[in-house]
Legacy VTK file of the C-alpha trace (Angstrom):
# vtk DataFile Version 3.0
C-alpha trace
ASCII
DATASET POLYDATA
POINTS 331 float
15.503 -13.377 14.240
18.676 -12.251 15.707
19.665 -12.620 19.181
22.581 -10.113 19.960
24.168 -9.767 23.513
26.411 -6.887 22.655
25.319 -3.702 23.864
26.970 -0.710 22.278
27.357 2.068 24.622
25.342 5.064 23.441
26.162 4.781 20.023
24.705 7.130 17.151
21.360 5.486 16.215
18.383 6.671 14.072
15.756 8.825 16.258
12.570 7.213 17.468
9.665 8.606 15.678
8.228 11.082 18.135
4.625 12.576 17.744
5.645 15.491 20.067
4.353 16.127 23.791
0.710 16.481 24.221
-1.417 16.986 27.171
-1.405 14.050 29.675
-4.479 13.004 31.462
-2.467 12.675 34.633
-0.983 15.839 35.896
2.229 16.496 33.780
4.031 17.675 36.854
3.356 14.530 38.749
4.486 12.451 36.049
7.832 14.376 35.786
8.656 14.201 39.196
8.057 10.623 39.771
11.048 8.783 40.502
12.251 5.302 41.355
15.109 3.402 43.134
17.128 2.429 39.939
18.018 3.132 36.549
16.718 1.199 33.448
18.671 -1.871 32.700
16.127 -4.083 30.865
12.995 -3.262 28.924
10.663 -6.252 28.348
8.403 -5.945 25.330
5.430 -7.864 24.511
4.762 -8.867 20.714
1.372 -9.105 19.460
-0.553 -5.693 19.858
2.615 -4.150 21.354
5.461 -4.341 19.059
3.772 -6.252 16.106
0.505 -5.223 14.440
-2.242 -7.649 15.316
-5.277 -6.357 13.452
-7.337 -9.031 14.923
-5.102 -11.956 13.633
-5.121 -13.740 16.922
-8.979 -13.676 16.994
-8.997 -14.907 13.366
-6.700 -17.800 14.115
-8.907 -18.779 17.045
-11.898 -18.692 14.910
-10.050 -20.942 12.271
-9.472 -23.436 15.185
-13.045 -23.415 16.145
-13.981 -24.340 12.783
-11.429 -27.190 12.913
-11.595 -28.664 16.213
-14.595 -29.467 18.388
-13.788 -27.791 21.678
-16.743 -29.469 23.565
-19.884 -28.038 24.846
-18.290 -25.952 27.736
-18.850 -22.684 26.012
-20.634 -21.314 23.114
-18.464 -19.919 20.144
-19.292 -16.375 21.083
-18.490 -17.208 24.779
-15.372 -18.868 23.684
-14.443 -15.848 21.610
-14.952 -13.468 24.434
-12.719 -15.493 26.684
-9.867 -15.214 24.015
-10.376 -11.436 24.106
-10.274 -11.380 27.958
-7.083 -13.794 28.206
-5.066 -11.908 25.272
-1.381 -12.201 26.189
-1.668 -15.527 28.147
-0.062 -18.642 27.050
-2.330 -20.090 24.298
-2.074 -23.868 25.369
-3.567 -22.511 28.832
-6.365 -20.804 27.170
-7.161 -23.944 25.081
-7.297 -25.998 28.185
-10.035 -23.780 29.279
-12.055 -23.855 26.133
-11.621 -27.530 26.087
-13.048 -28.087 29.678
-9.807 -29.658 30.828
-9.513 -32.213 28.093
-5.677 -32.276 27.572
-6.048 -34.090 24.153
-8.254 -31.459 22.739
-6.618 -28.730 23.984
-3.177 -30.020 22.686
-4.928 -30.514 19.263
-6.550 -26.975 19.291
-3.036 -25.628 19.984
-1.433 -27.183 17.452
-4.250 -25.893 14.977
-3.944 -22.489 16.204
-0.206 -22.413 15.355
-0.925 -23.683 11.946
-3.953 -21.063 11.507
-1.834 -18.339 12.632
1.045 -19.094 10.238
-1.328 -19.251 7.246
-2.549 -15.531 8.233
1.053 -14.606 8.405
1.423 -15.878 4.923
-1.562 -14.407 3.654
-1.444 -10.804 5.288
2.451 -10.485 6.057
3.825 -9.168 9.187
3.943 -5.464 10.138
5.677 -3.980 13.144
3.995 -1.157 15.189
5.374 1.986 13.883
8.520 2.870 15.536
9.025 -0.246 17.276
11.977 -1.376 15.560
13.747 1.900 16.019
12.818 1.996 19.823
14.508 -1.343 20.048
17.604 -0.178 18.269
17.904 3.086 20.557
17.379 1.432 23.616
19.982 -1.263 22.988
22.468 1.279 21.406
21.995 3.272 25.008
22.992 -0.037 26.695
19.555 -0.952 27.762
18.832 -4.670 27.084
15.678 -5.850 25.465
13.788 -8.966 25.514
10.548 -9.718 23.669
7.871 -11.961 25.279
4.837 -13.676 23.952
2.238 -16.403 24.850
3.060 -17.978 21.138
5.066 -21.225 20.942
8.754 -20.735 19.890
7.943 -21.851 16.466
5.310 -18.980 15.813
7.460 -16.414 17.698
10.470 -17.155 15.723
8.574 -17.026 12.425
7.363 -13.475 13.246
10.956 -12.362 14.352
12.523 -13.794 11.336
9.971 -11.657 9.123
10.976 -8.703 11.210
14.761 -8.990 11.288
14.867 -7.361 14.788
18.161 -7.669 16.936
17.175 -8.323 20.521
18.841 -9.848 23.657
16.518 -12.639 23.902
13.009 -13.777 22.818
10.876 -16.137 25.323
7.666 -18.103 25.230
6.220 -19.768 28.169
7.827 -22.949 27.536
11.127 -20.950 28.159
10.064 -19.613 31.500
7.924 -22.085 33.200
4.493 -20.421 33.129
2.912 -17.959 30.688
1.237 -14.456 31.921
-0.045 -13.318 34.104
2.646 -15.250 36.217
5.932 -13.413 36.785
8.049 -16.192 35.147
8.431 -14.563 31.731
9.745 -11.453 33.278
12.006 -13.095 35.916
13.334 -15.226 33.091
14.326 -12.214 30.874
16.015 -10.541 34.109
18.076 -13.783 34.458
19.026 -14.088 30.721
20.203 -10.715 30.522
22.070 -10.455 34.019
19.931 -7.465 35.011
20.777 -6.519 38.542
17.556 -6.134 40.041
13.627 -6.104 39.398
13.598 -2.494 39.988
15.787 -2.038 36.853
13.116 -3.697 34.983
10.569 -1.796 32.641
7.542 -4.281 31.406
5.312 -2.719 28.404
2.409 -4.680 27.003
-0.995 -4.103 25.745
-3.021 -6.683 27.720
-4.144 -7.024 31.458
-2.054 -10.076 31.323
1.168 -8.036 30.497
0.565 -5.699 33.318
-0.340 -8.272 35.906
2.841 -10.123 34.937
4.871 -7.085 35.462
3.179 -6.273 38.815
3.631 -9.851 40.213
7.434 -9.687 39.035
7.957 -6.445 40.987
9.146 -4.609 37.878
10.300 -0.945 38.639
8.017 0.533 35.945
5.030 -1.155 34.128
3.767 0.458 30.919
0.456 -0.252 29.002
-0.014 0.627 25.540
-3.202 0.904 23.763
-2.595 -0.398 20.409
-3.879 -3.998 21.028
-6.427 -5.801 23.020
-7.141 -3.930 26.092
-8.311 -0.280 26.754
-6.653 2.505 28.755
-9.336 2.054 31.672
-8.577 -1.825 31.681
-4.771 -1.295 31.672
-4.790 1.164 34.474
-7.262 -0.782 36.543
-5.031 -4.016 36.219
-2.009 -1.705 37.681
0.030 0.032 34.975
2.076 2.874 35.969
1.623 4.822 32.528
-0.510 4.057 29.523
0.946 5.227 26.313
-0.879 5.539 22.762
2.248 3.605 21.429
5.348 1.791 22.332
7.232 4.402 20.393
6.101 6.956 23.035
8.324 4.974 25.702
11.204 7.421 25.276
9.252 10.197 26.161
9.236 9.081 29.826
11.984 10.433 32.150
13.330 7.222 32.882
14.386 7.139 29.232
15.953 10.538 28.943
19.361 9.232 28.010
17.998 7.298 25.123
18.497 8.569 21.587
15.581 9.991 20.209
14.176 10.300 23.705
12.653 13.748 24.832
12.962 12.524 28.534
9.647 14.367 29.438
6.576 12.764 30.787
3.353 13.573 28.889
4.592 12.338 25.522
1.698 11.590 23.065
-1.335 10.293 25.151
-0.028 9.544 28.414
-2.048 8.550 31.141
-0.679 7.715 34.619
-2.343 5.763 37.691
-1.137 6.342 41.145
1.448 3.742 42.013
2.708 2.556 45.593
4.310 6.031 46.095
0.959 7.688 45.189
2.584 9.470 42.457
0.484 9.418 39.225
2.479 7.836 36.285
5.413 6.751 38.304
8.684 6.230 36.110
12.135 5.554 36.611
15.182 7.808 36.661
13.359 11.204 36.550
15.749 12.893 38.788
18.325 12.750 35.940
16.158 14.432 33.170
16.608 18.055 32.496
13.945 20.547 33.558
10.943 20.885 31.156
9.684 24.191 30.182
6.078 24.645 31.027
3.511 24.145 28.097
0.961 26.749 27.506
-2.661 25.609 27.292
-4.283 25.896 23.884
-5.357 29.432 22.954
-3.343 31.333 25.624
0.074 33.133 25.480
3.013 31.122 25.982
4.344 30.869 29.475
7.742 32.594 29.648
10.552 30.322 31.452
10.951 31.392 34.826
14.201 33.103 35.519
16.908 31.480 37.387
16.346 32.181 41.203
19.250 33.241 43.154
20.302 30.956 45.914
18.576 31.766 49.349
20.734 32.954 52.055
20.841 30.375 54.746
18.755 31.561 57.840
20.656 32.604 60.969
20.310 30.289 63.802
18.303 31.254 66.570
20.183 32.676 69.803
20.154 30.195 72.328
17.410 30.718 74.867
17.772 30.853 78.869
17.148 27.539 80.198
13.529 27.169 81.472
13.034 26.695 85.270
11.671 23.480 86.043
7.993 23.502 86.901
7.591 23.105 90.768
LINES 1 332
331 0 1 2 3 4 5 6 7 8 9 10 11 12 13 14 15 16 17 18 19 20 21 22 23 24 25 26 27 28 29 30 31 32 33 34 35 36 37 38 39 40 41 42 43 44 45 46 47 48 49 50 51 52 53 54 55 56 57 58 59 60 61 62 63 64 65 66 67 68 69 70 71 72 73 74 75 76 77 78 79 80 81 82 83 84 85 86 87 88 89 90 91 92 93 94 95 96 97 98 99 100 101 102 103 104 105 106 107 108 109 110 111 112 113 114 115 116 117 118 119 120 121 122 123 124 125 126 127 128 129 130 131 132 133 134 135 136 137 138 139 140 141 142 143 144 145 146 147 148 149 150 151 152 153 154 155 156 157 158 159 160 161 162 163 164 165 166 167 168 169 170 171 172 173 174 175 176 177 178 179 180 181 182 183 184 185 186 187 188 189 190 191 192 193 194 195 196 197 198 199 200 201 202 203 204 205 206 207 208 209 210 211 212 213 214 215 216 217 218 219 220 221 222 223 224 225 226 227 228 229 230 231 232 233 234 235 236 237 238 239 240 241 242 243 244 245 246 247 248 249 250 251 252 253 254 255 256 257 258 259 260 261 262 263 264 265 266 267 268 269 270 271 272 273 274 275 276 277 278 279 280 281 282 283 284 285 286 287 288 289 290 291 292 293 294 295 296 297 298 299 300 301 302 303 304 305 306 307 308 309 310 311 312 313 314 315 316 317 318 319 320 321 322 323 324 325 326 327 328 329 330
């Protein structure tokens, strides 16, 4: 892992892979018109399932723990595994405390075994980034936007993954670095403090779990983005309060907030975008849309392309209405 606090200003960088704009399940004009109060200064990215391929590795590690540690009679194995799925993204020690019925000694032992099991699986299967995640991180930082990675893993497991990926980021945080794990806001707020970001309105939070979304919402982040490359579905992420749900983190630069990022299209409605009405009542709220270039309308499949609208001449100001005679007071 490389922690790099320098922010090259808009340096040239490899473009982020793009699958091109596609139809949004929320109205594209609403996505494109959405605005917020501050430009993006910080992007907080989850790891497993968001920027790092999971492929069930977390569940497999939990299964190995269940084979090695007696978690007690509180839950059956199937119930325990379902709880693990439901709480993806949360601090692993907190998950084990629940599974162990509050027995701290058992929870600590299970957590230690989880770290061992996850390391074994990394050695057996390797570590793969989500396609385009590394290029996205480079493009964001080259544009002057800080990037912080967050996870429910311990620092040892987190750093093992990052060393294998060799990404340069501004910080990488685990619950022990912040206070509480997700869905509490601590990781997001710790990222803000570490990077000197001016306000929570300038923070974008991206994750694949309900816990990621709830954490971003609790922190007051200006934009909370879900991705469907991990544990939870589009419907679950929207129900938790995500402003926008994308097919992949690499599509982030398709949002208007990132119009100035290298490789970014600056248009809402990138591959697989879904929006939910936010506090402003606009579907798929995104920051900084006002700075984006106008987007040419996309013709529906099977129809002739829509011609761009010609520039409209300025409308002449309306002449002021002549002053009316004073109205006599009513008797």
